[in-house]
C-alpha positions as MATLAB code, in Angstrom:
seq = 'MHGHTADDARLSELEERLGVRFKDRSLLRLALTHSSYLNENPTETLESNERLEFLGDAVLGAGIGYRLFRDAPDAPEGELTAIRSHVVRERALAAAARRLGLGEYLTLGRGEAVSGGRERPSIVADAFEAVIGALMEDQGYEVASNFVIRALEPELSAAMSASSPKDPKSLLQERVQADGASPPAYRVTRENDQHEDERFAVEVIIAGTSVATGVGRRKLDAERMAAGRALELRELPDGSGAKKSKPADAHE';
ca = [
      39.643  -33.104    5.936;
      37.898  -36.651    5.296;
      38.157  -38.435    2.048;
      35.310  -36.837   -0.511;
      32.980  -39.735   -0.629;
      33.121  -40.026    3.105;
      32.795  -36.782    3.473;
      29.563  -36.705    1.428;
      28.720  -39.952    3.176;
      28.806  -38.193    6.666;
      27.339  -35.339    5.696;
      24.295  -36.655    4.126;
      23.537  -38.689    7.056;
      23.460  -35.684    8.551;
      20.713  -33.848    6.012;
      18.762  -37.332    7.208;
      19.179  -35.887   10.803;
      18.509  -32.378   10.355;
      15.381  -33.049    7.947;
      16.821  -30.928    5.025;
      18.351  -31.279    1.911;
      21.076  -28.692    1.034;
      21.539  -27.591   -2.828;
      25.048  -26.303   -2.006;
      26.549  -28.781    0.573;
      29.452  -26.799    0.944;
      27.748  -24.507    3.268;
      27.083  -27.514    5.425;
      30.285  -28.518    5.575;
      31.751  -24.696    6.245;
      28.737  -24.785    8.935;
      30.963  -27.374   10.529;
      34.268  -26.340   10.780;
      35.157  -25.013   13.860;
      37.962  -22.165   14.051;
      40.280  -24.026   16.172;
      40.579  -26.608   12.927;
      41.744  -23.748   10.796;
      44.217  -22.972   13.492;
      46.179  -26.010   13.065;
      45.450  -26.137    9.765;
      45.981  -22.699    8.357;
      45.945  -23.689    4.249;
      43.283  -26.402    4.303;
      40.551  -23.413    4.058;
      39.768  -19.882    4.248;
      36.736  -19.891    6.720;
      35.158  -20.953    9.771;
      31.538  -20.851   10.774;
      31.565  -17.683   12.441;
      30.173  -15.417   10.165;
      27.467  -18.319    9.308;
      26.408  -18.143   12.657;
      26.379  -14.576   13.033;
      23.628  -15.108   10.263;
      21.762  -17.675   12.014;
      21.868  -16.244   15.324;
      19.522  -13.376   13.697;
      17.011  -15.521   11.605;
      16.870  -17.531   15.515;
      16.007  -14.444   17.225;
      13.370  -13.404   14.140;
      11.644  -16.871   13.626;
      11.633  -17.239   17.659;
      10.204  -13.753   18.109;
       7.334  -14.339   15.498;
       6.496  -17.678   16.664;
       5.808  -15.980   20.067;
       4.116  -12.478   18.290;
       1.478  -14.740   16.567;
       0.994  -17.929   19.465;
       0.598  -15.418   22.586;
      -1.303  -12.470   21.475;
      -1.820  -11.442   24.761;
       1.325  -11.453   26.364;
       3.242   -8.281   26.406;
       6.872   -7.381   25.397;
       8.193   -7.882   28.697;
       6.995  -11.545   28.649;
       8.056  -12.120   25.029;
      11.388  -11.397   25.826;
      11.780  -13.543   28.955;
      10.107  -16.593   26.947;
      12.057  -15.387   24.062;
      15.609  -15.809   26.322;
      15.070  -19.073   27.401;
      14.995  -20.542   23.886;
      17.436  -18.868   22.543;
      19.704  -18.986   25.552;
      23.380  -21.204   25.050;
      21.636  -24.011   27.084;
      18.304  -24.517   25.010;
      20.491  -24.377   21.832;
      23.127  -26.790   23.290;
      20.063  -29.271   23.940;
      18.965  -28.945   20.383;
      22.336  -29.612   18.655;
      22.822  -32.599   21.028;
      19.572  -34.146   20.030;
      20.543  -33.556   16.483;
      23.857  -35.269   17.196;
      25.623  -32.231   15.762;
      28.686  -32.592   17.566;
      29.546  -35.878   15.904;
      30.036  -34.336   12.863;
      31.955  -30.934   13.679;
      35.198  -30.309   11.727;
      37.547  -29.571   15.282;
      41.090  -28.703   16.090;
      42.788  -32.397   17.264;
      43.621  -30.501   20.787;
      39.697  -28.862   20.947;
      38.632  -32.673   19.602;
      40.865  -34.241   22.887;
      39.743  -31.894   24.782;
      35.970  -32.394   24.844;
      34.991  -29.871   22.204;
      32.191  -31.979   20.613;
      30.376  -32.086   23.960;
      31.202  -28.425   24.919;
      27.851  -26.406   24.998;
      28.939  -23.469   23.378;
      30.947  -24.838   20.464;
      27.895  -27.147   19.826;
      25.545  -23.815   20.347;
      27.607  -22.104   17.776;
      27.386  -24.945   15.219;
      23.907  -24.966   15.447;
      23.643  -21.501   14.694;
      25.768  -21.854   11.837;
      23.522  -24.502   10.467;
      20.428  -22.165   10.533;
      22.745  -19.489    8.762;
      23.898  -22.020    6.184;
      20.143  -22.711    5.471;
      19.006  -19.375    5.289;
      21.573  -19.370    2.758;
      20.838  -22.013    0.984;
      17.562  -21.880    0.850;
      15.893  -18.735    2.514;
      14.421  -17.524    5.336;
      11.332  -19.324    5.335;
      13.250  -22.537    5.170;
      15.690  -21.870    8.097;
      13.006  -20.267   10.139;
      11.210  -23.361   10.147;
      13.740  -25.422   10.617;
      14.653  -23.238   13.830;
      10.738  -23.960   14.872;
      10.819  -27.530   14.421;
      14.352  -28.279   15.900;
      13.873  -26.191   19.450;
      10.153  -27.163   19.483;
      10.851  -28.967   22.859;
      12.177  -25.969   24.714;
       9.615  -23.304   23.222;
       6.556  -25.534   24.418;
       8.147  -25.785   27.767;
       8.902  -22.279   27.885;
       5.138  -21.049   26.560;
       3.260  -23.927   29.045;
       4.997  -22.703   32.104;
       1.783  -20.933   33.589;
       3.375  -17.850   34.928;
       6.739  -16.847   33.045;
       8.648  -15.240   35.547;
       8.743  -11.161   35.501;
      12.358  -10.161   33.271;
      13.686   -8.456   35.778;
      13.403  -11.820   38.559;
      14.961  -13.780   35.781;
      17.722  -11.368   35.585;
      18.577  -11.081   39.037;
      18.665  -14.776   39.676;
      21.150  -15.414   36.277;
      23.288  -12.712   37.611;
      23.660  -13.946   41.348;
      24.108  -17.476   40.011;
      27.144  -15.994   38.195;
      28.595  -14.726   41.435;
      27.421  -10.938   40.778;
      25.601   -8.512   42.863;
      22.132   -8.274   42.068;
      21.516   -5.786   39.153;
      20.686   -1.987   39.501;
      18.326    0.336   37.387;
      18.981    3.768   36.623;
      16.700    6.258   35.312;
      18.439    8.368   32.569;
      15.751   10.226   31.437;
      12.132   11.091   31.913;
       9.867   13.381   29.343;
       6.412   14.053   30.199;
       5.850   14.700   26.481;
       6.029   11.351   25.383;
       3.569    9.343   27.278;
       4.164    5.749   25.888;
       8.430    6.824   26.745;
       8.091    8.827   29.630;
      10.901    6.690   31.511;
      14.314    5.466   29.846;
      16.308    3.124   32.421;
      19.400    1.474   31.773;
      20.231   -1.815   33.696;
      23.901   -1.834   35.651;
      25.198   -5.185   36.302;
      29.030   -4.925   38.438;
      29.248   -1.500   37.558;
      28.810   -1.650   33.634;
      25.432   -0.464   32.213;
      24.714   -3.163   29.597;
      20.938   -2.491   28.355;
      18.468    0.350   28.619;
      14.321    0.068   28.003;
      11.516    2.701   28.036;
       8.207    2.424   29.019;
       4.982    4.320   30.621;
       5.812    3.484   34.017;
       9.450    3.541   35.738;
       8.714   -0.556   35.878;
       7.828   -0.937   32.427;
      11.035    0.662   31.348;
      12.791   -2.016   33.683;
      11.751   -4.518   32.579;
      12.195   -3.981   28.987;
      16.022   -3.039   30.031;
      15.803   -6.895   32.017;
      14.763   -8.673   29.026;
      17.283   -7.141   26.923;
      19.880   -7.901   29.311;
      18.593  -11.612   29.481;
      19.407  -11.744   25.412;
      23.074  -11.034   25.865;
      25.120  -14.405   25.779;
      27.567  -13.292   28.639;
      27.333  -10.314   31.406;
      29.744   -8.594   33.697;
      30.876  -10.552   36.739;
      32.692   -8.127   38.530;
      36.003   -9.140   37.440;
      35.825   -7.049   34.263;
      33.438   -6.856   31.392;
      33.424   -9.911   29.308;
      32.491   -9.624   25.659;
      29.061   -9.155   24.799;
      26.490  -10.823   21.979;
      23.854   -8.148   20.910;
      19.949   -8.383   21.988;
      18.697  -11.663   20.474;
      21.583  -13.332   21.360;
      21.738  -16.333   24.186;
      22.923  -17.017   27.437;
];
């Protein structure tokens, strides 16, 4: 890697951009270490930023979710889910990472760096989540959550000020068809008169794969919940075989 002094100066510069000071700077260093570097330098260090990314993903979903819950008291769950999916998707996270100049500070393998990895949306979005995870580990939930809200303020404001956020079913159909798959199908898996609020259970099927479920008083409510949950998956089946997916609160 870099000489220690140069590395510290570089991390200090990034901390200025992030607006935070790490107590344990090795966590920030880890958040910036991509798996491609370890693949090329197996003896250099033991870990990449993937575990921190996992933690950051959870903090991100909770932080944005709480902000929306508080600031949009009249919005039903389906609408909140649709707004959140816009803010936590890969495109939005990559935009926030670019504003912070995060790509410049990543430790990448030579091959990944040469092929444009510092600009690759998936890599910078993952690093952004890893930085959130590093902050959580270093200073706790409140500091990490405040950073999330600050860093994603433009995306959050835009999503919340959209005069009429689209129905999650419409958003899901747009996204699925943009990826070249057939429109989503919805199937009732349970109808139970005993539970008024969860009378219907519905699954949403994309390219032959069931990707999410929802429940509701009406079939439409259950479909909207299922669509909202599907929107929060990073990847969806595209008809060429199921891709890997991340759990709810992940991004596009």
